N, C-alpha and C positions, 0 to 999 in steps of 0.2 A: 403253624402256630394255632392253638385253639382259639375259638372266639372267646371274648372276655365278657364277664358279667360283673355287676357291682351290687353289693348288698351290705347292710350293716353287720358288724360282728355280732355273734350271739350274746345273750345275756351272761352266759357262763364266761365267755372271753372278756366281757366288760368287767365282770367282778374280779377276775384274776389279774387284769392289767390295770385296773383303776383308770379307765379311759372315759373320755366324754365325747360322744358323737363320732366314733371311729368309722372309717370306711376301708374296704378291702377289695382289691382286684386280684384275681388268680389267673396265671398263665402257665402253660406247659413249658416254661423256660426258667432257668436259674437266673435270678436278678442279682447283678454284681455291683452296680453303682447307680445312683440316681441324684437328681438335682431339681430343686424347685426354682421356677423362673421368677424374674422381676420384670414383668411386661408392662407397657404403658397403661393398660386398663387396670393394673393393680400395682402401681408404683409404691415402693417403700418410702417412708418419710425421709427427709433430707438428713444428712449427717450434721450433728450439732458440733459445737466447738471442742467437746471432749473426745470426739471420735465415735461416739455412740449414736444410736438412732434417736432422733428427736421428733416431736410432733405426734399426731394421732395416726396410727396405722389404719389404712383403708382395706377392708376385707371383701374385695370383689372377687370375681372369677380368677382362679389361679391355674397355672399350667405346670406340669411335672414331666420330666424326661427320665427314662430309665434305660440303662444299658444292660442287655441280657444275653445269655448264651445257652446253647444246648449242652447237655452232658457235663455240667459244672465247669464249662470253659476249657475242658481238656481236648475235646474234639467237637466237630460239627459247626453249625452256623451261629450267627448272632442276630439279634433284633433290637432296634431302637424303638422304644415305645413312647409315644407322646400322649399324655393323659390330661384331660380337662376336669377341673373341679368346679362345681356349682352348688347351689343350696341343697340339691337332692343327692349329691354324692359324686362319684367319679365315672368318667366314660372314656373309652379309648377314642382319641381323636384321629390318630394316624400311626402307622407303624412302617418301619423301613428295615429291610433285610440286608445282611452282609454275609459274605462267604466264610467268615471266621467269627469266633466269639468276640463280643464287645465287652470291654472291661471298665470303661469310665466314660463320662459325658460331662460337658460344660457348656453353659449358655454364653452367647455373645453379650457384651455389655452395651452394645450400640444398636443391635437389631433383634427384636423380640422373636423373630422367626428362625434365627440362625443359631446353630450349635455345632460343636465338634465332638466326635467320639474317637476312641482308640481301641485297637483290637489285637488279637493274638497273632496276626500275620505281620506285625511290625508296622502297620500303617495307621494314619489318622484320616478321618473322613469329615468333610464339611457338608452340612445338611441345611436345607431350607424347608422348614416344616409347613410353609404355605404352599408347597408344591409336592405332589404325590409322585415324585421322580426319584432317581438315584442320587448319590452324592454330587454336590456341585464340583467338588475337587477331592482328590485323594493324594495324601502326602506319604511317600514310602521311602524312608531312609534308615529307620531303625532296623537292626538285623535280628532282633528277637521281639518277644511280646512287649507291647506298650501297655503299661498297667495304670498310668495316671495321666490326666490331661487337665489343664486349667487355663481359663481365659483371664487376661489381666483385668483387674478391677478398677484401674484408672481409665476413665472414659477417653482421655486424650490418646491413649495407646491402643493399638490393635495387635496385641501380642498373645501368643499361646505358648505354653511351656508343656513339654511332655517328658515323662520318665519311663525308662524301659529296663527290661531284664538284660539288655546288652551293656548295662552299667553306665549309660550316658543319659544326659538331659539335653534336649534340643529346644531351641527357641525358633518360633515360627511367626511370620506375618501371614495371616490367612489369604491375603491378596497376592502372595508370592508363592510360587510352586515349590521352592527349595527352602530348607531351613536357613536361618540367618546365622546361627552359631551352634556349636556343640560344646557342652560342658563335661569335662572328664575329671575324675578324682575318686568317685565311689569305687569300692573294691568288691561290690556284690550287686545283686539286682536292686533296682530302684522301685519302690512301691508307691511313693507319694511325692507329688510336686504341687506347690501352691504359692500363689502370689501374695505378697504383703498387701493388705488393704490400705496401708499408710504411706509406704515408701515406693515411689515409682521405680520400676526396673529392678526391684528386689524380690527374690523368691526363695523358698525353702524346699529342701528335698529330704526324704527319709529313706533309709536303705537297709537291706539285709546285712550290711557291714557294721550295723549297730550304731551308726552315726546319724545325726541331724546336721545338715549343712546349709549355710546361708550364702547366696550368690547375688551378684550384681551384673546386669547385662552389659554394663560398661567396662567391667573388669574381665581379665582373661582367666583368673583363677578364683578359687573359693575364698570367701571373706572370713567365714567362721566355721570351724569344725567342732561339733559337740559330741563327745562320746556318751550318748544319752542313756543307753541301756546295755546290759550284757546279754542281749538277745536281738533278734531281727526286729526292726522298727517298721511297722506296717502303715502308719498314718501320722500326719502332723497337721497342725492348724495354727493360724495366727489369732491372737486376741483382737477383737474389734475395737477395744478401748485403750490398748497399750501397745505401742509399736515395737516394744522390746520383749514382749511376752509371747511365747509359743507353748503348745502342748504336744507331746508325743504319745503314741500308743504302741505297745509292743507285744511280742510273743510271750514275754514274761508275765503277762496279765495285768500290767500296771500302766497307769497314765502318769506322766511327769511333766511339770511345768518348768520352763527355762527362761531366765532373764538374760538377754543377750549381752548385757553389760557385765555380767559375771556368771560364767557357765560352769564354774567348778563344782557346784552342787545344784540340784533342782530346787526351785522355790516351793514346790509342793509335789507330793506323790499321792496318788489315789489308788487304793486297793479294794478289791471286791469281786472283779471278774475272775472266773475260774478257768477260762481258756483265753487264747490270744485275743487282744484288742484289735479289731479290724479297721475301725474308723473313729476319728474324734472330730468334734465340731464345737467351737465356741458359740455362745448365744450372741445374736446381733443386738439384743435388747438388754442384757444383764452382764455387767463387767466381769463377774466372777462365776458365772454359770456356764457349764458345758455339758455335752452329751457324748456318749460313747456306745458303740455296738461291738459285739464280740461273737466269737465262735462258741460261746456258752449259750447261744440262742437269745440273749437278753440285750435290751437297750437300757443304759443307766444314765441318770441325770445327777449332776454334781454341783456343789457350790464350794469351791476350794477355800473360801474365806471363813467357812464355818468349822467349829470343832468336830462336828460329825458331818463330813462333806457329802455323803450319799443322800440325795434327796428322794430318789424313787428308782425302783427297778421294774421295768416293763417286760413281761414274759408272754408275748403273743405270737412268737414264731416257734416252729418245731424243727428248724435246721439253722445252720450258720447264718448269722445276720451280717450282711456285707455292706449295705448302702445306708446312708444316713444324711439327712439335711434338715435344717431349721429354717422356717419361713422368714423372709424379710418383711412380709406384710403383716403377719400376725405374731405377737410375742408368745403365743401359746402353741402354735401349730408345728408339728413334726411329721416328717415322712421317713419311712425306712423300707428296706426290702431284704429278702433272704433267699437262701437255697431251697426253701419250701415252696418256691414259685409264687409268692405273694408280695404285693406292694400294699403298704398300709399308711394311711394318714390319720392322725389323731391328736388330741390335746392332753398331754400328761397332767395329772392333778397338780403336781408340784409347780407347773408353770402357770396354772390358773389361780394360784393363791398369792396373796401379797408377799413380797420379799421380806 
């Protein structure tokens, strides 16, 4: 892996992207997924009664993790990149190599140094970023690539969920070497698995079988099956303010919102991307705002409650945009990564303006 350097984007990039104070890191690796941490030195405000973030966000030092791979994840090794952000920009804090491409990464809710990655060899890896050693533990049960991993957001639980191209979802306790349960039902590869931020033990999965599915760890079968698109679904996310609302992003270039109390029709549809939607994320600070990244090289910001829902289109990548996360500390900060081997942190204009 090449050494990393950090520099502000050029003025031309800033003009094109309408960004404020962006920073960029470049690696000779394809970035496939990333997540911003919520560490003790930069805790998010507490949840208020409505399920949203209340209080004043503290903008101290942040940390970012990125799962990356050689050769577009088709062959070669992978690297977990840990980046620190301060007043002057980004710096590489630590990197960990793995013998296959890394596709996704998720932080522990209980330990700011611990995270889990998943890879093309069918395994999950547990890492401690405070130590410059290999993984603390490796979990190998999936028989094909693991494309998604998520740590439960309920702090009383220590559960990780993984989704694989072997068409199964597995439930893990990181302190136990074997999976706790395997969920079957999808009829194609699973691209996305994510815990509900509201309901303990409940998670969603999105698949190439064109369905969104809702699961409960206490139940043996699927709770809800939503035929959400007539194309492969690559991503899903829960609204942070409404326990019944999810969004899906698919190969048909659309985002669709789903109310689990009535899934016969989407409650909204967002159109504008020209290629597959790779990842979708609801804002932690705004009930109707969300972001999406796509194989059309763009990141788009939306407010589904407005007649004209597209708020902003950011065009600062030159290849497929694959990873996306919104900060829990700052209502304006966004991180993304792409096949152009760059990771970028920035403040879109639409998030810096009053709602």
